[in-house]
Legacy VTK file of the C-alpha trace (Angstrom):
# vtk DataFile Version 3.0
C-alpha trace
ASCII
DATASET POLYDATA
POINTS 125 float
96.097 101.588 88.989
99.722 102.018 89.100
103.255 100.700 89.548
104.264 101.805 92.430
106.679 104.361 93.043
109.440 102.342 93.631
109.109 100.253 90.664
108.778 103.513 88.464
111.685 105.035 90.050
113.463 101.460 88.725
112.154 102.111 85.341
113.167 105.879 84.881
116.718 104.804 86.021
117.294 102.413 83.627
115.923 104.909 80.899
117.697 108.032 81.654
120.583 106.663 84.165
121.793 103.444 82.197
120.947 101.115 85.306
119.275 97.761 84.696
116.069 96.830 85.504
116.860 92.750 85.915
114.511 89.871 84.803
112.319 88.764 87.866
109.399 86.622 87.816
106.126 87.566 88.936
103.892 86.564 91.613
100.221 87.456 92.722
99.083 88.117 96.113
95.561 89.065 97.424
94.600 92.406 99.349
92.160 92.821 102.206
93.551 96.435 101.956
94.858 98.354 99.211
98.388 100.043 99.393
97.583 103.728 100.770
100.139 105.837 102.389
98.997 104.101 105.582
99.595 100.997 104.101
102.784 101.608 101.589
102.619 97.937 100.699
98.566 97.015 101.241
97.623 94.215 103.783
97.768 90.659 102.289
95.640 87.997 103.201
96.458 86.264 106.336
96.259 82.758 106.578
98.806 79.937 107.419
98.131 78.242 103.948
98.180 81.582 101.787
100.811 82.161 99.577
101.562 84.161 96.491
101.011 82.412 93.389
103.498 82.441 90.000
102.007 84.230 87.240
102.761 84.115 83.630
101.772 86.556 80.990
101.524 86.740 77.291
102.619 89.960 75.688
100.664 90.966 72.210
101.518 94.862 71.602
101.492 96.868 74.632
99.160 94.503 76.580
100.602 91.948 79.174
97.636 89.433 80.056
97.534 85.935 81.845
96.908 82.710 79.758
95.001 81.065 82.571
93.503 81.460 85.723
95.361 82.064 88.869
94.543 79.405 91.700
94.798 80.403 95.534
95.079 77.800 98.097
91.727 77.112 100.061
91.429 79.217 102.848
91.407 77.763 106.475
90.255 80.825 107.986
88.368 83.588 106.628
90.302 85.973 104.704
87.791 88.641 104.600
86.970 90.779 101.885
89.475 90.617 98.737
89.725 93.998 97.379
92.504 93.406 94.815
95.838 92.276 93.936
99.319 93.403 94.067
102.195 91.763 91.528
105.367 90.989 93.619
108.587 90.094 92.124
109.217 87.101 94.933
106.835 84.744 96.820
107.602 85.961 100.098
108.651 89.416 100.859
110.211 90.886 98.327
108.708 94.300 96.491
105.262 95.087 95.381
105.373 96.249 91.567
101.686 96.783 90.641
98.287 96.740 92.069
94.846 97.100 91.300
91.164 96.449 92.921
88.964 93.791 91.419
85.822 95.585 90.116
83.951 92.787 92.326
84.492 92.233 96.069
84.080 88.686 97.323
84.156 87.590 100.783
86.186 84.575 101.310
85.154 81.939 103.843
87.204 79.383 105.625
87.296 76.056 103.598
86.888 78.636 100.564
89.167 79.004 97.376
89.828 81.987 95.392
90.462 82.087 91.998
91.371 85.197 89.640
89.375 84.556 86.417
92.760 85.102 83.582
90.385 87.979 81.578
90.530 89.668 85.127
94.481 90.095 85.385
95.746 92.411 82.444
98.320 94.948 82.037
98.815 97.610 79.794
101.392 100.644 78.818
LINES 1 126
125 0 1 2 3 4 5 6 7 8 9 10 11 12 13 14 15 16 17 18 19 20 21 22 23 24 25 26 27 28 29 30 31 32 33 34 35 36 37 38 39 40 41 42 43 44 45 46 47 48 49 50 51 52 53 54 55 56 57 58 59 60 61 62 63 64 65 66 67 68 69 70 71 72 73 74 75 76 77 78 79 80 81 82 83 84 85 86 87 88 89 90 91 92 93 94 95 96 97 98 99 100 101 102 103 104 105 106 107 108 109 110 111 112 113 114 115 116 117 118 119 120 121 122 123 124
């Protein structure tokens, strides 16, 4: 799936207009609705305890992979079906940089905890 148009623009400006991309820390969020024309930033889970989780990645060649599982806080309300994830440049608000869908979709009910297996979150160029 795609890097967002906004981030592609940032990269192109860095390459062709000598601007800076800047360093940022990746945060992973969960979507109940994937980004689209109607919802350019997708719809993230809504729960008082929900928060994006910090992620680190190991880069080998042209592949960046998470070295460990990404564990989200336990839900206090039903989150609905988790359709995909987004990579953001901040824990709250910030910019959506990349998003993708999950092959397997799960319904997260109240009291459940969502974990992304590290093997399922990789990026390549």
